[in-house]
Structures are given as C-alpha cells and as structure tokens.
C-alpha angles and dihedrals in degrees: 000000000000142000119224119191121190126185107218093202101046099023090229113153135197128187121196111194141051099286125103113258094217092052092047092049093051092051101038107035098068092054092040092056091052089049093050092049088063089063096245121150098185136020143087139273140168133238130212126229143097087311111028112221133209113215123196111191133198125180108215112184103303096340133087118220115195127188108203124195132169113248105237120206092235094051108094094187093052091046090052092051092044095052103036113068091198096045094132095056089047093053091044090052091051091053095045102035112141090214104042116043123192132208130177130202130181125237090278094056093254115146113247101168139006123181122242091248091057091045091054092048091051094042094243130150117240109285093001094123098052114112096016127109112269094234090059091055105037118041112237091005116176096185093110091049091052090048089053097044099036089218116130121230110208127191096353122166113247130200133174094186106029098276117092111231100149136062114213137185124196114197124185116224117216131199116188090350095304124109109246098173149326131256115211122200121192121195109209111213137144122261093257091054091049090050091050090050091050091053093049094046091047091051091050092047090053091051091050091050091050092050091047091054092046090053094041091243110131127186114257092237110088117245092241092060089047089056088067090089118203142071100210117129094258092051094045089051091049093050090049091051091048091055091050096046099040095072093051122088095228131118114258129209114201115204127190145116121284112283100021095114105260091156090057089054090051092051091048091051090053096044091053095044129092087251094063094110089072122065116256114246116221135189132175103219094197093057096070135054116248093256094058094035092064091053091048093051102041104021125225141246123247112288094007094142141355112291095018122135114269091231094049123233138259116236130232094257092056091045088054094055107140088006142070127282116205116201111191123200092020090165092068100061122115126250095256092051088049090058093049093045091051090053091054093049092050097060104003093237125132129204117197119226110269093020133098097203124097123217124206113230132186112209139142113231122220116177132181139191141169089209123102100250095194089059093048091051092047090051092050091243094117129040114248093213091054091048090056090050092052098042102061083136125006123210122191118209108208119236120238091257088063094055108033090149087072092063096091090052092045089049092054092044096052093044091054092046093050094046093047091050093049097035093243129150110252105255129222115262120220112239093239094060098080095046089047092052091047090058095055129094112246108192088161090052121200093348090057092044091053092050092050093048093050092046090050090050091053092055095041087075091219091301129117109311107240139179092256090065088065094048100060092116098034121214092330089082090070109091115243096220125050123210095246089062090067094054104039108026095107137028114284094232092069106063095167092056089045092054092048090050092050091050090051091050091050093050090050092049093050090049092048090054095050095256094306102141095187092058091043091053091048091050092050092047094237134114119266092240090055089050090053091051091052090050089051097242 
C-alpha cells in the first residue's frame, strides 16, 4: 500500500510507502494519462503488470493524490476493480440505485451508511442517519437483531404501516469469523409487484415441497411449526421460543386471544420435544360440563356411575403417559376441578373415579387459554398455586393486529389450502385485497381471517379474487363487541358488577347476530360453552 502525491503545476512528486517511485511511475502513468484524457477528476482504475495495482485518484486543487494497492488474488473487490474499466460508475450506481437501496450498520446496530434513495424515502437529510441506532431511523428495523444473531434474513417482506410494499435482505458481514456489521438491501416496488412476487415464491415453494416428499427428503422443520404462518418479528420470536422450550421438560401455559392458533403452538411444542414419538392427547376443557370433564381427565372404574361403560375408561392423563397432554381453555374450569388437577400436577399420580388405587403417569402438560389469568387470580376465580404449576413457562401468541404484515402470506396460504382441498385452480388475487384486509379489525384473529378468505373464494366463482368479494355483508360483518371488552370493562375489585356487565355484553351480541349463539361467541372471542354459562343456560 502506498500514497503518491503529484503537483500538476510544479511536477513535484512524493511517494509514501515501501515501493519504488520509478517502478510505480512506469506502471501507473500510462493508465493515468488515459484516465485524465476522459476528463475525470476522481475515481479508480487498475494497472497491469507482474503485480497488478489498484489506483484510487483524487484531484485536490492542483495536486493529484493516489492511493495505490496491489490487487491480491483473494480480494474480490480488488479483482472487480482490476478487471472492470468502469468499476467506479458501477459501484456508484449500486449505491445510488432508485430501486435497490443500501444501508449499513455496525455490530452494535448503529447506522454507518444509508444510500440517498433510502434517505429520500425516509425523509432524511444527507448524512442525518449516521451514528444513530438503526431502529430510530428505519421503522421495524431488524438490523440490530441480525447483527446480534449473525443469521441472514433474505427476501423478507417489509412494512412500516402494516402492508408489505418492500422486499428486504439483511446480511451479516464477518471479519475473522466475527460479525462486524450488517448490510441491508431494500427492493423498492409497488404493492402489486410485491403481491406478484409472493404468488410466484409461494408457487415455487409448493413445488419444492412436493419434490421433497416425492424423493423422501423432508425439511428439518416439523410440519406443525411450519403451520404457524408468518415471518413478522413477533412470529419469528414465537418460533424461536418454541424451539427453546420444546426440548425442556417443563409445563407450558400458552396465552393469546381466541383464534390466534394456540393449538398449533401446542402441537409444535410436542413435535419438537423428546416425547414426539407418542401422539399428543388433547382436550378442550370448556366443551364439557364439570361432571363429564372429571371422567375425561382421570378416567373411571367399571360401573362408577349411571351411563358409564361397563369396562370403565382410561383418562386423558393416562393416555398421555410418555407423551404430552394439551388442555385447552384451562381458564374456564371450575373450582373443584382445579383442586383435583393441582393434586395430579403435584405428584403426577392419577386415581380413576370409583377406584382407590393411584397410578403413576409421566406426561408433559401444555395448557392454553384466551382468558387473562392475572385477572382471574385477582378475582379469586383461579387458584394461584395451580397457576404457578401450569405456568412453568409462558408463551404469548400474538394477535393478528400485532402482525398485520403477515396478512399477505396468510392470504396466500389460506387460498392455496382451500383450492387444494376443493381441487380448484389457484386464482389471481387483485393487488388491493391484501391492503384492504390489513385495514380491517380482526377480533377473531387468524381463524376469522381464514373464514372470510374462504367465504370470499366461494363467491368469487373461481375468478380473480377481489375486494368486493369480502364486502358482501358490508360493515355489519364486523362484530360489535370485542373480546377485551368482556375482561376489562369494569374495575377488577367488583366481580359482581363485572359478571353483570359480561352477561349484558353477551345478550347484546346474541341479539346482534340474530340469536345465533355460535356466531355471538365467535364475535366475543369466547367459547360457546362459556357463553351459555353467562346466559344462565
């Protein structure tokens, strides 16, 4: 490496470095004269010879300053400069492209460079972002997370307002094996282009999956984890937590609004656990009255009660021996079932109804609820000691409002599922559909979104899926009461008033849905059995 300075007026020259000035002049001057004839005052070029050189030139007043470096065979940048005569314009185009913006952060997530295109899109002055944390500059930035993990994110949808209109890649840069920074590339396209890209990528992914199955080569990620559709930050965090927790023999409590996919999380936990060779045993606790629920959970001896099987019956806990038992709607169980469940979780022994013999069982418990457990405990409706037994680890499943950027991917996923099930051709989707869906309220979350997409497909008559297919019922399709209203409408210290308020909300919801209790329960985000209890029958 050397620095050669040449005064154009006096001809005086200085060389700082170990190379011989005469040798440098012989190799560099012929190329430099060609370069000057093109009228350039700054740039770079390469020379040929026994040792190829890369020359970076600046014209400062009446002096030329040249940075000279040998072009090593293992240096891709130097090879590029040495072999492309117009290397400088190419690099300048990459940095100023109106379609492909670049940003660079260091290992601490601090912005070191952001291209002019990106600055204009973000409304920044030139150089304003340098030295500031990436998340303060770019909404929903994940540059710092990639710098910390060292795992590249390629071709991800990006949205600053819930609708994906950009495709981004975040690539960690390593020096000596350590991550020193991250380069971000943003592809600027319109919403319709992004939608078209999604459809094409989805089609190619389906082909790859089909070929993998044909060849007997399956992806290492279990199918149940793959069914958790979405690559937003909340979903990526959830999948990461599932992988960590699944291997541990601890009880898990899954929290989330109705319709977010808590049962999919439970299945993924089981499929990634050491117990995956056995089938997971599931039971919805809100679907049965307390008298039958006890028999389902613990089993019963022959002739234990009227209507029981003569041979007796094994309970869910015994069925889940060496496996996982998933108890959904755990927040809806009665006080007496809570006591019996606590006893099982203390010593992992089960006593069937009508018997006086305990059986040792080895199961991993996963429970789920859409209820706010802290509120239930505060109201005295759920035992604190049982809550601690259930919540060895707590996982939160984000609602759809927390991950609106996943809607285009969910839209594609549900369309493909519906068409495969009904042997339909996958239709075109109008570009305005995904933005329209992202602007809607989804109190029923992913379950409600799926129902609306499938209903719209039915009435699209196998033609292009358009916004009008989702507007058949107008605004009346949006439920009047949201689930959070049932839990937080009144102060917690007044449980009687709270119950009365919940009953009033339920009656209004049933009336709003023409007496259809199933739709009313779905709109409220509660189970139908819980709705019946609130109605008193």
